[in-house]
C-alpha positions in Angstrom: 39.5 14.6 29.1 36.9 15.1 31.7 34.7 12.4 30.0 37.7 9.9 30.1 38.2 10.6 33.8 34.5 10.0 34.5 34.6 6.7 32.7 37.8 5.6 34.6 36.2 6.6 37.9 33.1 4.6 37.1 35.2 1.5 36.1 37.2 1.8 39.3 34.1 1.8 41.4 32.9 -1.6 39.9 33.9 -4.4 42.3 36.6 -6.6 41.0 35.1 -9.7 39.3 31.7 -8.1 38.8 31.9 -8.8 35.0 32.6 -12.5 35.6 30.1 -15.2 36.4 29.0 -15.0 40.0 29.1 -18.8 40.6 32.9 -18.8 40.6 34.7 -19.0 43.9 37.6 -16.7 44.6 39.1 -18.0 47.8 42.8 -18.3 48.6 43.8 -22.0 48.9 44.9 -21.4 52.5 41.3 -20.7 53.4 39.8 -23.8 51.8 38.0 -26.5 53.9 39.6 -29.9 53.3 38.1 -32.3 50.7 37.0 -34.6 53.6 34.7 -31.8 54.9 33.1 -31.7 51.4 32.6 -35.5 51.6 30.9 -35.1 55.0 28.6 -32.4 53.7 27.6 -34.7 50.9 27.0 -37.6 53.3 24.9 -35.3 55.5 22.7 -34.4 52.5 22.3 -38.1 51.6 24.2 -37.8 48.4 26.3 -40.7 46.9 29.5 -39.1 45.7 31.0 -40.3 42.4 33.8 -37.7 42.5 34.8 -34.4 44.0 36.8 -32.0 41.8 37.6 -28.4 41.5 35.9 -26.2 38.9 36.0 -22.4 38.6 37.7 -22.2 42.0 34.8 -24.1 43.7 34.5 -27.7 44.8 32.2 -29.6 42.5 30.4 -32.8 43.6 29.2 -35.3 41.0 27.0 -38.0 42.3 23.4 -38.9 43.1 20.9 -37.5 45.5 18.9 -39.5 48.1 16.3 -40.1 45.4 18.8 -41.5 42.9 18.9 -38.5 40.6 22.2 -37.5 39.0 23.4 -34.2 40.5 26.2 -31.7 40.1 26.7 -29.5 43.1 29.1 -26.5 43.3 30.3 -25.8 46.8 32.1 -22.7 48.1 35.5 -24.0 49.3 35.8 -21.7 52.3 32.3 -21.8 53.7 31.0 -25.1 52.2 27.9 -23.1 51.2 26.1 -24.7 48.3 26.5 -22.3 45.4 24.6 -24.3 42.8 22.8 -27.6 42.7 21.8 -29.0 39.3 19.8 -32.2 38.6 21.6 -33.7 35.6 18.9 -36.0 34.3 15.9 -33.7 34.8 14.1 -33.3 31.5 12.8 -29.9 32.5 16.3 -28.6 33.3 15.4 -27.6 36.8 18.3 -26.0 38.7 18.5 -24.7 42.2 21.1 -22.1 43.0 22.3 -20.6 46.2 21.0 -23.3 48.5 22.5 -23.4 51.9 22.6 -26.4 54.2 20.4 -25.9 57.3 
């Protein structure tokens, strides 16, 4: 019985969502920035946007960067922080994560 209580206490101490992927965004819709703000962020970065959609609770931008490379960018909907930036046509599979706009 004591062992079961210890295990339950340990599990209760783990933050909710810790077992899930950390590139998901968990933000109430009321706290989201509008889609237009995401489009402005993309324009400020020099990206040509093909589409903006929602994936795993985050905004996801599909488009091209200023150098013409295909990109997929995951953006936190509340803060507009770049959660993940992936170059789609990069042969070496380079990926930058957690980049913030300065």
